[in-house]
C-alpha positions in Angstrom: 3.3 -0.7 17.3 1.6 1.9 15.0 0.9 0.5 11.5 -1.1 0.8 8.4 -2.8 -2.4 7.3 -5.6 -3.6 5.0 -7.5 -6.9 5.5 -6.1 -9.3 2.8 -8.3 -11.6 0.7 -8.3 -15.2 1.7 -6.2 -15.8 -1.5 -3.5 -13.4 -0.5 -3.4 -14.4 3.2 -3.1 -18.1 2.1 -0.3 -17.2 -0.3 1.7 -15.3 2.3 1.2 -18.1 4.9 2.1 -20.8 2.4 5.3 -19.0 1.7 6.1 -18.8 5.4 5.3 -22.4 5.9 7.3 -23.7 3.0 10.3 -21.3 3.2 12.7 -24.1 4.2 11.4 -26.6 1.7 13.2 -27.7 -1.4 10.4 -27.0 -3.8 10.8 -23.9 -6.0 9.2 -20.9 -4.2 9.6 -18.1 -6.8 6.1 -18.7 -8.3 4.5 -18.3 -4.9 6.6 -15.1 -4.3 5.4 -13.7 -7.6 1.8 -14.5 -6.9 2.0 -12.8 -3.5 3.7 -9.7 -4.9 1.1 -9.2 -7.6 -1.8 -9.8 -5.2 -0.4 -7.3 -2.7 -0.1 -4.7 -5.5 -3.8 -5.1 -6.5 -5.2 -5.3 -3.0 -3.3 -2.4 -1.5 -4.5 0.0 -4.3 -8.1 -1.2 -3.8 -7.8 -0.8 0.0 -6.4 2.7 -0.1 -8.1 4.2 -3.1 -10.6 2.2 -5.2 -12.9 1.1 -2.4 -13.4 4.5 -0.9 -13.7 6.3 -4.3 -16.8 4.1 -5.0 -18.5 6.1 -2.2 -17.9 9.4 -4.0 -20.6 10.8 -6.4 -19.7 10.8 -10.1 -17.3 13.8 -10.6 -13.9 14.8 -12.0 -12.4 14.0 -8.6 -13.8 10.5 -8.8 -12.4 10.1 -12.3 -9.0 11.4 -11.2 -8.9 8.9 -8.3 -10.0 6.0 -10.4 -7.5 6.8 -13.2 -4.7 7.1 -10.5 -5.7 3.7 -9.1 -5.6 2.2 -12.6 -2.3 3.9 -13.4 -0.5 2.7 -10.2 -1.9 -0.9 -10.5 -0.8 -1.3 -14.1 2.5 0.6 -13.7 3.6 -1.5 -10.7 2.3 -4.8 -12.3 4.3 -4.2 -15.5 7.3 -3.3 -13.4 6.9 -6.4 -11.2 6.7 -8.6 -14.2 10.0 -7.1 -15.5 11.7 -7.6 -12.1 10.3 -11.0 -11.0 12.1 -14.0 -12.5 13.1 -17.5 -11.7 15.3 -17.4 -8.6 16.8 -19.9 -6.2 15.1 -20.4 -2.8 17.9 -18.7 -0.9 17.0 -15.4 -2.7 13.2 -16.0 -2.6 13.4 -16.5 1.2 14.3 -12.8 1.6 11.0 -11.9 -0.2 9.1 -14.4 2.1 10.7 -12.8 5.1 9.5 -9.4 3.8 5.9 -10.7 3.4 6.1 -12.0 7.0 7.2 -8.6 8.2 4.3 -7.1 6.4 1.7 -9.2 8.2 0.2 -7.7 11.3 -2.6 -8.7 13.7 -4.9 -6.2 15.3 -6.1 -6.5 18.9 -8.9 -8.8 17.8 -6.5 -11.2 16.1 -7.5 -10.3 12.6 -4.7 -10.2 10.0 -3.7 -7.1 8.1 -1.1 -6.6 5.4 0.8 -3.3 5.7 3.7 -1.5 7.2 4.9 -0.1 10.5 4.6 3.7 10.5 5.9 6.6 12.6 3.6 7.1 15.6 3.2 10.8 15.1 2.1 10.3 11.5 -0.6 7.8 12.5 -1.7 10.1 15.4 -1.9 13.1 13.0 -3.9 11.2 10.4 -6.3 9.8 13.0 -6.8 13.2 14.6 -7.7 14.7 11.2 -10.1 11.8 10.5 -11.7 12.3 13.9 -12.2 16.1 13.3 -13.7 15.4 9.9 -16.1 12.8 11.3 -17.1 15.3 14.0 -17.9 17.9 11.4 -15.0 20.1 12.5 -12.8 22.1 10.2 -9.6 20.4 9.3 -6.3 21.9 8.0 -6.3 20.5 4.5 -2.7 21.7 3.9 -1.6 19.6 6.8 -3.7 16.7 5.7 -2.1 16.8 2.2 1.3 16.6 3.9 0.3 13.7 6.1 -1.0 11.8 3.0 2.3 12.4 1.2 4.3 11.1 4.1 2.1 8.0 4.2 2.4 7.6 0.4 6.2 7.9 0.6 6.4 5.3 3.4 4.2 2.9 1.5 6.2 3.2 -1.8 9.4 2.9 0.2 8.1 -0.3 1.9 6.2 -2.1 -0.8 8.4 -1.1 -3.7 11.9 0.0 -2.6 12.3 -2.4 0.3 10.6 -5.3 -1.5 12.7 -4.9 -4.6 15.8 -5.2 -2.5 14.8 -8.8 -1.7 14.8 -9.8 -5.4 18.6 -9.9 -5.9 18.4 -7.6 -8.9 21.3 -6.8 -11.1 22.4 -3.2 -11.8 20.1 -2.6 -14.8 17.0 -4.0 -13.2 17.7 -2.2 -9.9 17.8 1.1 -11.9 14.5 0.2 -13.5 13.0 -0.5 -10.1 14.3 2.8 -8.7 12.8 4.8 -11.6 9.5 3.0 -11.2 9.3 3.9 -7.5 10.1 7.6 -8.4 7.4 7.6 -11.1 4.7 6.2 -8.7 5.7 8.6 -5.9 5.4 11.6 -8.3 2.0 10.4 -9.6 0.6 9.9 -6.1 1.8 13.3 -4.9 0.2 15.0 -7.9 -3.1 13.2 -7.2 -3.0 14.1 -3.5 -2.5 17.8 -4.4 -5.5 17.5 -6.9 -7.8 15.6 -4.7 -7.6 16.4 -0.9 -7.9 20.2 -1.1 -11.0 20.0 -3.4 -13.0 17.2 -1.9 -16.5 18.2 -0.7 -17.3 17.8 3.0 -19.2 14.6 2.3 -16.4 13.2 0.1 -13.8 14.0 2.8 -16.0 12.4 5.4 -16.3 9.2 3.4 -12.5 9.2 3.0 -12.0 9.8 6.7 -14.5 7.1 7.8 -13.0 4.5 5.5 -9.3 5.3 6.1 -9.6 5.5 9.8 -10.0 1.8 9.9 -6.7 1.2 8.1 -4.4 2.9 10.7 -3.7 1.3 14.0 -1.9 2.2 17.2 -1.4 -1.1 19.0 
């Protein structure tokens, strides 16, 4: 199954696995759910953006990417803290099941946190990465579109689908939807600003790093 996935910290992996192990227990599980959700938010942004940007030389593009990473992290963290609240275990189990669905193993048995993706999108991204790493010309307009598709799928999975597991009332559900729209818009703007203007070396750093986050198993 094709998927995107980052290697979670030991703290995050333990939090997810603790939730899975304890999902049928009587102890309150909402605090474990909250911890897992906030860790995923931090680590997915670092995996997709922060870590690779550190390989860029100091420039406006690096500043833009770092500001985007900070904006998404803080926006989603503030949103999550509004949405997460004390909840009975029968509601929290939906979130634990979501975390379990977001846990993948690669062919070496290593765990990744991520989402299933359309095979054609993964193939298109990896083909672009291969061309960049082989010093071939790549269609940046197409690459921009692939990154937007990936961003949309990621927001849909980790924000829209996750938020559905929280048993939100009408007002909070509306807040959640508006948050997802705001993050999607910010990411699209950043993709338009960044991808077309990266130097060859910057694009190569991006390709080499991101190629290891997409899998066709």
